[in-house]
C-alpha positions in Angstrom: -20.4 -2.8 6.7 -19.9 -0.3 3.9 -17.8 -1.2 0.9 -16.6 1.8 -1.1 -15.5 1.5 -4.7 -12.6 3.8 -5.7 -13.2 5.5 -9.1 -12.1 8.5 -11.1 -9.8 11.1 -9.5 -10.1 9.5 -6.2 -8.4 6.3 -7.5 -5.0 7.8 -7.9 -5.2 9.8 -4.6 -6.2 6.9 -2.4 -4.6 3.9 -4.2 -1.5 3.7 -2.1 -3.4 3.7 1.2 -5.8 1.2 -0.2 -2.9 -1.1 -1.2 -1.9 -1.4 2.5 -4.9 -3.5 3.1 -3.8 -7.1 2.7 -7.2 -8.1 1.1 -7.0 -5.2 -1.5 -4.9 -7.3 -3.8 -7.3 -10.3 -3.7 -10.3 -8.0 -4.2 -8.6 -6.2 -7.2 -7.5 -9.5 -8.7 -11.1 -10.9 -8.6 -12.4 -7.7 -10.0 -9.8 -7.9 -12.9 -10.5 -11.5 -13.6 -14.2 -11.6 -13.3 -15.4 -8.1 -14.3 -12.7 -7.3 -16.8 -11.4 -4.0 -15.4 -9.1 -2.1 -17.6 -5.8 -2.5 -15.6 -4.1 -5.6 -14.2 -3.7 -5.4 -10.4 0.0 -6.2 -10.4 1.5 -3.4 -8.3 -1.4 -3.5 -5.6 -1.1 -7.3 -5.3 2.6 -6.9 -4.7 2.1 -4.2 -2.0 -0.7 -6.2 -0.4 1.5 -9.4 -0.3 4.4 -7.5 1.3 2.1 -6.1 4.0 0.6 -9.5 4.7 4.1 -11.0 5.0 5.2 -8.3 7.2 2.2 -8.8 9.5 2.9 -12.6 9.5 6.5 -12.0 10.5 5.7 -9.4 13.1 2.9 -11.5 14.6 5.2 -14.5 14.8 7.9 -12.5 16.7 5.3 -11.0 19.0 3.8 -14.5 19.8 7.2 -15.9 20.6 7.9 -13.0 22.9 4.5 -13.3 24.7 4.1 -17.1 24.6 5.8 -17.6 28.0 3.3 -15.3 29.9 0.3 -16.0 27.7 -0.9 -19.0 29.6 -0.7 -17.1 32.9 -3.0 -14.4 31.6 -5.7 -16.6 30.1 
């Protein structure tokens, strides 16, 4: 597994796509708190939290829809 650090010019170009990952806010928050990066991760934490909530809600609806036939498949 390769971890890529986004720096310099790339940072602004890929930041929106990077924020879609639900763990990006957590990683940026730890980076800010422990390593003292120059900017607070406020917007990326908000985007990551919204994506995580969206995944939770869509997963719950999908599970409720598939629950009746799930036991027959397994």
